[in-house]
PASEBA-1860 file (N, C-alpha, C; in nm, 3 decimals):
! residues 120
1> MQATGNDW> 8.161/4.688/11.578/8.260/4.586/11.607/8.193/4.450/11.599 ~ 8.256/4.356/11.532/8.198/4.224/11.520/8.266/4.127/11.615 ~ 8.185/4.036/11.668/8.237/3.936/11.762/8.293/3.819/11.682 ~ 8.412/3.833/11.632/8.471/3.729/11.548/8.574/3.647/11.621 ~ 8.591/3.669/11.748/8.690/3.595/11.823/8.818/3.673/11.843 ~ 8.833/3.789/11.779/8.958/3.863/11.789/8.963/3.960/11.906 ~ 8.855/3.973/11.982/8.862/4.064/12.097/8.864/3.988/12.230 ~ 8.882/3.857/12.226/8.890/3.776/12.348/9.026/3.796/12.413
9> INLIVKFS> 9.025/3.826/12.543/9.151/3.847/12.616/9.161/3.748/12.732 ~ 9.283/3.710/12.765/9.309/3.623/12.880/9.298/3.705/13.006 ~ 9.239/3.645/13.109/9.233/3.711/13.238/9.214/3.608/13.349 ~ 9.240/3.651/13.469/9.211/3.572/13.587/9.071/3.614/13.633 ~ 8.983/3.517/13.646/8.843/3.544/13.678/8.829/3.602/13.818 ~ 8.757/3.714/13.828/8.733/3.780/13.956/8.599/3.739/14.017 ~ 8.506/3.697/13.932/8.373/3.655/13.977/8.336/3.525/13.906 ~ 8.284/3.430/13.978/8.240/3.305/13.916/8.133/3.333/13.812
17> SSCKTCGK> 8.135/3.256/13.705/8.040/3.275/13.596/8.025/3.144/13.520 ~ 7.947/3.147/13.413/7.928/3.030/13.329/7.993/3.051/13.194 ~ 8.053/2.947/13.141/8.118/2.951/13.010/8.013/2.966/12.900 ~ 8.036/3.060/12.809/7.944/3.084/12.698/7.933/2.962/12.608 ~ 8.040/2.884/12.596/8.039/2.770/12.506/7.979/2.645/12.568 ~ 8.032/2.604/12.683/7.988/2.476/12.742/7.887/2.491/12.854 ~ 7.873/2.613/12.907/7.778/2.636/13.014/7.825/2.597/13.152 ~ 7.942/2.535/13.162/7.994/2.492/13.292/8.052/2.611/13.367
25> RISKGELA> 8.063/2.594/13.497/8.111/2.700/13.586/8.258/2.733/13.562 ~ 8.288/2.860/13.567/8.425/2.910/13.568/8.440/2.979/13.703 ~ 8.527/2.926/13.787/8.541/2.975/13.924/8.636/3.093/13.935 ~ 8.614/3.172/14.038/8.703/3.283/14.070/8.845/3.230/14.083 ~ 8.941/3.301/14.021/9.080/3.262/14.026/9.128/3.180/13.908 ~ 9.034/3.128/13.827/9.072/3.049/13.710/9.117/3.141/13.596 ~ 9.201/3.088/13.508/9.238/3.158/13.385/9.128/3.131/13.284 ~ 9.079/3.234/13.219/8.972/3.221/13.119/8.989/3.330/13.015
33> LWSKSSKA> 8.899/3.333/12.919/8.898/3.439/12.817/8.769/3.516/12.828 ~ 8.778/3.648/12.806/8.662/3.736/12.815/8.656/3.823/12.691 ~ 8.534/3.845/12.643/8.512/3.930/12.526/8.434/4.053/12.566 ~ 8.490/4.169/12.542/8.422/4.294/12.573/8.298/4.311/12.485 ~ 8.310/4.277/12.356/8.198/4.299/12.264/8.079/4.210/12.296 ~ 8.104/4.087/12.340/7.991/3.998/12.371/7.961/3.990/12.519 ~ 8.044/4.054/12.601/8.026/4.051/12.747/8.013/3.907/12.796 ~ 8.098/3.821/12.743/8.093/3.678/12.776/8.230/3.629/12.819
41> IKHAECHT> 8.229/3.516/12.886/8.352/3.452/12.933/8.348/3.305/12.895 ~ 8.465/3.248/12.872/8.469/3.105/12.844/8.604/3.046/12.879 ~ 8.604/2.915/12.896/8.727/2.842/12.923/8.822/2.857/12.804 ~ 8.951/2.856/12.830/9.050/2.865/12.722/9.034/2.747/12.626 ~ 9.007/2.628/12.681/8.990/2.509/12.595/8.868/2.525/12.505 ~ 8.760/2.581/12.559/8.639/2.601/12.480/8.664/2.703/12.368 ~ 8.738/2.808/12.399/8.769/2.909/12.298/8.852/2.849/12.185 ~ 8.951/2.769/12.220/9.034/2.703/12.119/8.950/2.613/12.031
49> RDLSDPAY> 8.860/2.538/12.093/8.770/2.448/12.019/8.679/2.530/11.927 ~ 8.625/2.640/11.978/8.537/2.726/11.897/8.610/2.778/11.773 ~ 8.732/2.825/11.792/8.806/2.884/11.680/8.846/2.782/11.576 ~ 8.847/2.654/11.612/8.880/2.551/11.514/8.756/2.502/11.440 ~ 8.640/2.553/11.478/8.514/2.514/11.415/8.469/2.624/11.319 ~ 8.483/2.603/11.188/8.446/2.707/11.090/8.300/2.751/11.103 ~ 8.211/2.661/11.141/8.070/2.696/11.156/8.052/2.799/11.267 ~ 8.125/2.783/11.378/8.116/2.876/11.490/8.163/3.015/11.447
57> VSVNSKQL> 8.277/3.020/11.382/8.333/3.149/11.339/8.238/3.217/11.241 ~ 8.183/3.141/11.148/8.092/3.197/11.048/7.966/3.253/11.112 ~ 7.902/3.176/11.200/7.777/3.219/11.263/7.799/3.336/11.356 ~ 7.904/3.335/11.435/7.925/3.438/11.535/7.986/3.566/11.480 ~ 8.026/3.567/11.355/8.070/3.692/11.295/7.957/3.752/11.210 ~ 7.846/3.679/11.202/7.730/3.726/11.126/7.648/3.822/11.211 ~ 7.603/3.929/11.149/7.511/4.019/11.217/7.376/4.010/11.148 ~ 7.271/4.006/11.227/7.137/4.004/11.173/7.099/4.145/11.129
65> KCAICGSL> 7.004/4.153/11.038/6.956/4.284/10.994/6.830/4.320/11.069 ~ 6.810/4.449/11.088/6.692/4.501/11.154/6.570/4.474/11.066 ~ 6.467/4.414/11.123/6.345/4.382/11.048/6.270/4.509/11.006 ~ 6.291/4.618/11.076/6.217/4.742/11.046/6.289/4.826/10.941 ~ 6.416/4.860/10.965/6.485/4.952/10.874/6.584/4.884/10.779 ~ 6.620/4.760/10.808/6.711/4.687/10.719/6.859/4.706/10.748 ~ 6.894/4.795/10.842/7.036/4.813/10.876/7.079/4.698/10.968 ~ 7.209/4.691/10.999/7.256/4.587/11.089/7.192/4.605/11.225
73> AGCPDCEF> 7.153/4.493/11.287/7.081/4.498/11.415/7.173/4.531/11.532 ~ 7.304/4.523/11.514/7.397/4.556/11.622/7.419/4.440/11.717 ~ 7.429/4.320/11.665/7.441/4.199/11.747/7.548/4.206/11.857 ~ 7.670/4.252/11.830/7.771/4.254/11.937/7.733/4.344/12.055 ~ 7.648/4.443/12.033/7.609/4.534/12.140/7.474/4.500/12.201 ~ 7.409/4.396/12.151/7.275/4.359/12.198/7.281/4.301/12.340 ~ 7.183/4.337/12.422/7.180/4.286/12.559/7.162/4.135/12.565 ~ 7.113/4.074/12.457/7.091/3.930/12.453/7.204/3.855/12.383
81> EKNCDRTL> 7.307/3.925/12.336/7.414/3.863/12.256/7.480/3.747/12.329 ~ 7.498/3.759/12.459/7.566/3.655/12.536/7.497/3.520/12.522 ~ 7.365/3.520/12.511/7.289/3.396/12.504/7.230/3.370/12.366 ~ 7.267/3.450/12.269/7.208/3.440/12.136/7.277/3.334/12.052 ~ 7.200/3.245/11.996/7.251/3.147/11.900/7.195/3.190/11.765 ~ 7.277/3.253/11.685/7.229/3.311/11.559/7.188/3.206/11.457 ~ 7.215/3.079/11.485/7.165/2.975/11.396/7.018/2.945/11.426 ~ 6.971/2.984/11.544/6.833/2.956/11.584/6.747/3.080/11.600
89> VSQLCICK> 6.810/3.195/11.621/6.736/3.316/11.655/6.649/3.364/11.538 ~ 6.544/3.432/11.574/6.453/3.488/11.475/6.525/3.587/11.385 ~ 6.486/3.592/11.262/6.540/3.691/11.169/6.464/3.823/11.182 ~ 6.384/3.836/11.288/6.304/3.956/11.307/6.355/4.041/11.423 ~ 6.485/4.050/11.438/6.545/4.137/11.540/6.532/4.281/11.494 ~ 6.546/4.374/11.589/6.546/4.515/11.552/6.668/4.584/11.612 ~ 6.713/4.689/11.545/6.829/4.764/11.591/6.790/4.857/11.707 ~ 6.889/4.909/11.775/6.868/4.997/11.891/6.791/5.123/11.851
97> KCYDDGTA> 6.824/5.179/11.735/6.758/5.302/11.689/6.608/5.278/11.671 ~ 6.571/5.169/11.607/6.429/5.138/11.587/6.363/5.100/11.719 ~ 6.436/5.032/11.806/6.383/4.993/11.936/6.351/5.116/12.021 ~ 6.437/5.216/12.014/6.418/5.336/12.094/6.315/5.432/12.035 ~ 6.273/5.407/11.912/6.172/5.490/11.847/6.040/5.476/11.923 ~ 5.968/5.585/11.940/5.842/5.584/12.013/5.734/5.498/11.948 ~ 5.751/5.466/11.821/5.652/5.384/11.751/5.706/5.246/11.719 ~ 5.804/5.200/11.798/5.869/5.071/11.771/5.770/4.956/11.766
105> LENYYTVI> 5.679/4.949/11.860/5.585/4.838/11.864/5.496/4.836/11.740 ~ 5.445/4.952/11.702/5.360/4.960/11.583/5.439/4.924/11.456 ~ 5.562/4.975/11.446/5.647/4.945/11.330/5.679/4.796/11.324 ~ 5.710/4.738/11.438/5.744/4.595/11.445/5.622/4.511/11.406 ~ 5.506/4.548/11.457/5.384/4.474/11.425/5.357/4.477/11.275 ~ 5.378/4.593/11.213/5.357/4.605/11.068/5.447/4.507/10.993 ~ 5.570/4.490/11.041/5.665/4.399/10.976/5.629/4.253/11.001 ~ 5.595/4.219/11.126/5.572/4.077/11.157/5.432/4.028/11.126
113> NPFISGKR> 5.336/4.119/11.109/5.198/4.078/11.081/5.188/3.980/10.964 ~ 5.255/4.004/10.852/5.247/3.905/10.742/5.298/3.766/10.783 ~ 5.396/3.760/10.872/5.447/3.631/10.919/5.343/3.561/11.005 ~ 5.277/3.639/11.092/5.176/3.584/11.181/5.056/3.535/11.104 ~ 5.012/3.613/11.007/4.893/3.579/10.932/4.920/3.476/10.821 ~ 5.047/3.442/10.800/5.082/3.342/10.698/5.081/3.396/10.557 ~ 5.083/3.524/10.541/5.079/3.585/10.408/5.217/3.614/10.351 ~ 5.319/3.559/10.414/5.454/3.581/10.365/5.523/3.452/10.340
END
């Protein structure tokens, strides 16, 4: 499932939180939007503003590829997705399958070593 803005639902906030877009507080009892795929919440005004910005829609519907196996990294399900800015994030993310592999660290090092040593 991709976080393209189509899974945001209106709700009355049960717990105070911070808006994914502006970072300001959303208080208990306020009307806001929540996304199951990104596990994030935001003000209705911020969501409207986001959807009118083509750059936001383009970046947030993009999934990074796994640096180890090349498959999609699973951005909407990533534990860091809520705070991830895909315009700034490293292109060296890994998918859950590779992360859970017992040799993940060794495999990751093999991939990133050329970047570290400047040979890429």
